[in-house]
C-alpha positions in Angstrom: 0.0 0.0 0.0 1.5 3.3 -1.1 1.6 6.2 1.3 2.8 9.8 1.0 5.7 10.7 3.1 5.1 13.7 5.3 7.9 16.3 5.5 9.8 16.4 8.8 9.4 20.2 8.7 5.6 20.2 8.7 3.8 22.4 9.0 5.5 24.6 6.5 3.2 27.6 7.0 1.5 28.6 10.2 -0.7 31.6 11.2 1.3 34.9 11.6 -0.1 36.8 14.6 1.8 39.9 13.5 -0.1 40.1 10.3 -3.9 40.6 10.9 -5.3 39.0 7.7 -3.5 35.7 8.3 -3.3 35.7 12.1 -5.8 32.9 12.7 -5.3 30.3 10.0 -3.3 29.7 6.7 -4.2 26.5 4.8 -5.3 24.9 1.5 -2.3 26.2 -0.5 -1.6 25.7 -4.2 1.8 25.9 -5.9 3.4 26.5 -9.3 7.0 25.7 -10.2 8.2 27.9 -13.0 11.7 26.2 -13.1 13.3 28.9 -10.9 10.8 29.6 -8.1 8.0 27.7 -6.5 5.1 30.1 -6.2 2.4 29.5 -3.6 -1.1 31.0 -3.1 -2.8 30.1 0.2 -6.1 30.7 2.0 -5.8 33.0 5.0 -8.2 33.8 7.9 -7.7 36.9 10.1 -10.9 36.8 12.2 -13.5 34.3 13.2 -16.6 36.5 13.6 -17.3 36.7 9.8 -14.7 34.2 8.7 -13.9 36.0 5.5 -11.0 34.4 3.6 -8.3 36.2 1.7 -5.5 34.8 -0.5 -1.8 35.2 0.4 1.4 34.7 -1.6 4.7 33.0 -0.7 7.7 31.7 -2.6 10.4 29.1 -2.2 13.5 27.7 -3.9 13.3 24.2 -2.4 9.6 23.6 -1.9 9.9 23.5 1.9 11.0 26.9 3.1 8.7 29.7 2.0 9.0 33.5 2.3 5.7 35.2 2.6 4.7 38.6 1.2 3.2 40.8 3.9 0.5 42.2 1.7 -2.7 40.3 0.7 -2.3 38.8 -2.8 -6.0 38.8 -3.6 -8.7 40.2 -1.5 -12.5 40.7 -2.1 -13.1 43.5 -4.5 -16.1 42.6 -6.6 -19.7 41.6 -5.6 -19.3 37.9 -6.1 -16.3 37.9 -3.7 -18.2 39.8 -1.0 -17.9 37.2 1.7 -14.6 35.6 0.9 -12.2 33.9 -1.5 -11.2 30.3 -0.7 -9.0 27.4 -1.7 -6.9 28.8 -4.7 -5.7 26.3 -7.3 -2.8 27.4 -9.6 -2.3 26.0 -13.1 -0.5 26.9 -16.3 -2.4 26.5 -19.6 -0.9 27.6 -22.9 1.9 29.6 -21.1 -0.7 31.5 -19.1 -1.0 31.3 -15.3 -4.5 30.9 -14.0 -6.0 30.5 -10.5 -9.4 29.2 -9.6 -10.9 30.1 -6.3 -14.1 29.6 -4.4 -16.2 32.7 -3.9 -19.0 33.4 -1.4 -21.7 36.0 -2.0 -25.4 36.7 -1.4 -24.8 36.0 2.2 -27.4 34.3 4.3 -26.4 33.4 7.9 -24.5 30.0 7.7 -25.6 29.5 4.1 -23.7 31.7 1.6 -24.0 31.1 -2.2 -21.0 29.2 -3.4 -19.4 29.5 -6.8 -15.9 29.3 -8.4 -14.2 32.1 -10.1 -11.1 32.4 -12.4 -8.3 34.9 -12.5 -5.0 35.1 -14.4 -1.7 36.7 -13.5 1.7 37.1 -15.1 3.6 38.4 -12.0 1.8 37.2 -8.9 1.2 40.8 -8.0 -1.6 41.8 -10.3 -4.6 39.5 -11.0 -7.1 39.9 -13.9 -10.5 38.6 -12.9 -12.3 36.6 -15.5 -15.5 36.0 -13.6 -17.5 33.1 -12.3 -17.0 29.9 -14.4 -19.5 27.6 -12.7 -23.2 27.2 -13.1 -25.4 29.2 -10.8 -27.1 27.2 -8.0 -24.7 24.3 -8.3 -22.7 25.1 -5.2 -19.6 24.2 -7.2 -16.2 23.8 -5.5 -13.0 21.9 -6.2 -12.6 23.3 -9.7 -9.4 22.6 -11.6 -8.7 23.2 -15.3 -6.4 21.6 -17.9 -6.0 21.4 -21.6 -7.4 18.6 -23.8 -4.9 17.3 -26.3 -5.6 15.9 -29.7 -2.4 15.0 -31.4 0.3 17.5 -30.4 -1.8 20.6 -29.7 -4.5 21.6 -27.2 -7.9 21.6 -28.9 -10.1 22.6 -26.0 -10.2 23.0 -22.2 -11.2 20.5 -19.6 -12.6 21.1 -16.1 -12.9 18.8 -13.1 -15.5 20.1 -10.6 -17.8 19.1 -7.7 -21.3 20.6 -7.9 -22.7 19.8 -4.5 -26.4 20.1 -5.5 -26.1 17.8 -8.5 -27.2 14.7 -6.7 -30.2 12.4 -7.2 -31.6 10.3 -10.0 -31.6 13.1 -12.6 -27.8 13.4 -12.1 -27.1 9.7 -11.9 -25.2 10.0 -8.6 -26.3 9.7 -5.0 -23.5 11.8 -3.4 -21.4 14.8 -4.4 -19.1 13.5 -7.2 -16.2 14.7 -9.3 -17.6 15.8 -12.7 -15.8 16.5 -15.9 -16.7 19.1 -18.5 -15.3 20.5 -21.7 -15.1 24.0 -23.0 -14.1 25.9 -26.2 -12.9 28.7 -24.0 -11.3 29.0 -20.6 -14.5 30.4 -19.1 -17.3 28.5 -20.8 -17.7 24.8 -20.1 -20.4 22.3 -21.3 -20.7 18.6 -21.8 -20.8 17.9 -18.0 -20.8 14.3 -16.9 -19.9 12.4 -13.7 -16.3 11.2 -13.8 -15.8 9.3 -10.5 -18.2 8.7 -7.7 -17.6 8.0 -4.0 -17.0 4.3 -3.7 -14.7 3.4 -0.7 -15.5 3.9 3.0 -12.9 6.7 3.3 -14.8 8.7 0.7 -18.3 7.7 1.6 -19.8 11.2 2.0 -18.2 13.1 -1.0 -15.2 13.5 -3.1 -13.6 16.4 -4.9 -10.6 17.2 -7.1 -7.7 18.6 -5.1 -4.6 19.2 -7.2 -4.8 20.5 -10.8 -4.1 17.6 -13.1 -0.4 17.0 -13.7 0.7 15.9 -17.2 3.0 12.8 -17.0 4.1 10.3 -19.6 1.5 7.8 -18.2 -1.4 10.2 -18.0 -3.0 13.0 -16.1 -2.2 12.6 -12.4 -4.9 13.9 -10.1 -4.7 14.0 -6.3 -8.2 14.3 -4.8 -9.9 14.3 -1.4 -12.5 12.0 0.1 -14.7 12.5 3.2 -15.8 9.5 5.3 -19.0 9.1 7.2 -17.1 10.3 10.3 -16.1 13.5 8.5 -12.5 12.5 8.1 -10.8 14.1 5.1 -8.2 11.9 3.3 -6.3 12.1 0.0 -6.3 9.6 -2.9 -5.3 9.7 -6.6 -6.6 9.1 -10.1 -4.8 8.6 -13.4 -6.6 9.8 -16.5 -5.8 9.2 -20.2 -4.0 12.1 -21.8 -6.1 12.3 -25.0 -9.3 11.0 -23.5 -9.4 12.3 -19.9 -12.9 10.8 -19.3 -11.1 7.4 -19.5 -9.8 6.4 -16.0 -6.6 4.4 -16.0 -6.2 3.9 -12.3 -7.7 4.9 -8.9 -6.5 4.4 -5.4 -8.8 2.2 -3.3 -7.1 3.1 0.0 -6.0 6.7 0.9 -2.5 7.9 0.2 -2.7 10.2 3.2 -5.1 10.3 6.2 -5.0 12.5 9.3 -2.6 11.1 11.9 -0.4 13.9 13.2 -1.6 16.4 15.8 -1.5 19.2 13.2 -3.9 17.2 11.1 -6.2 15.9 13.8 -6.6 19.1 15.9 -7.3 22.5 14.5 -10.2 24.7 13.4 -11.7 21.6 11.7 -10.4 18.4 13.1 -9.2 15.4 11.1 -8.5 17.1 7.7 -5.9 16.6 5.1 -7.0 18.6 2.0 -4.7 18.5 -1.0 -4.8 21.6 -3.2 -1.4 21.8 -4.9 1.6 19.8 -6.2 4.8 20.1 -8.2 7.5 17.9 -9.4 11.0 18.5 -8.1 14.0 16.1 -8.7 11.6 13.3 -9.8 9.6 13.7 -6.6 6.0 14.6 -6.4 5.4 17.2 -3.7 1.8 17.3 -2.6 0.7 20.4 -0.6 -2.3 20.2 1.6 -4.2 22.1 4.3 -4.2 20.4 7.7 -7.2 20.7 10.1 -8.1 24.0 8.3 -5.3 25.7 10.2 -1.8 25.2 8.6 -0.1 24.3 5.3 1.9 21.1 5.0 3.6 19.0 2.3 4.1 15.3 1.7 6.2 13.5 -1.0 6.3 10.4 -3.1 8.6 9.2 -6.0 6.8 10.2 -9.2 7.5 7.0 -11.0 6.4 5.0 -8.0 2.9 6.6 -7.8 2.4 6.2 -11.5 3.4 2.5 -11.4 1.1 2.0 -8.4 -1.9 3.6 -10.2 -1.3 1.3 -13.2 -1.0 -1.8 -11.0 -3.7 -4.4 -10.1 -4.0 -2.6 -6.7 -5.6 0.3 -8.4 -7.6 -1.4 -11.1 -11.4 -1.2 -11.1 
């Protein structure tokens, strides 16, 4: 059974009491390795009364030690961001850097309207907002984007997403599921269909994409999260075909990472490992995750080892 190896320096990012907007929690971070610098965007909480999230920026040369920027990277500015910006995911598509993030608006006590928005940046200082890219009323989270390849070029865009309200007979799924969609532009997606449904006990309540798909020689590598009936969040993996990403080549039956350490079992939300970012460094896959909705952590695995594992009988279905 393959497991991710936690870094001995975890947690790699903790709340900064000297900086008000990230003084209570920093978690659910995403990364992008441009070959020189590992860039990170992370979710930050500065107060618990309204629990409005902002997005911070940090950078690293080794993937473990990060230097934070004191200023907020992205803060609520437009109506659909009124009550927070959560869980950024970074990705590069056609040499452009994009970030998806969950937005809360139309606030009703304990029941905000949930959507996912998209922005792009070329310097991690300025962000051009491209608007909401999910369907109204779907309560859509865990959105990651990647190109679809036919031959050598990208012909269209693909989305993995988790519309929480799309359950029941009309959607052919009983619980919140990872869906896949295709678009002819980066902001307009159609052809939605379920990709994978919760199957194992560790993902009995719901599943959602975590890390934006990583292109490898074996297929698109996706790290995702699952939630058990006991509300324990764990991490698993999928391998999708490069040219036909609706085709699943392998899927973990047991989690690669589940809450065990104190920083994962005790926090603002107990028993959570929530993967949201990854990069490849020296043939190692570094998986970044939020722990207990409080801190940022990283765990590693040999890239070839996880690909071989996903293509083995242990991950067949």
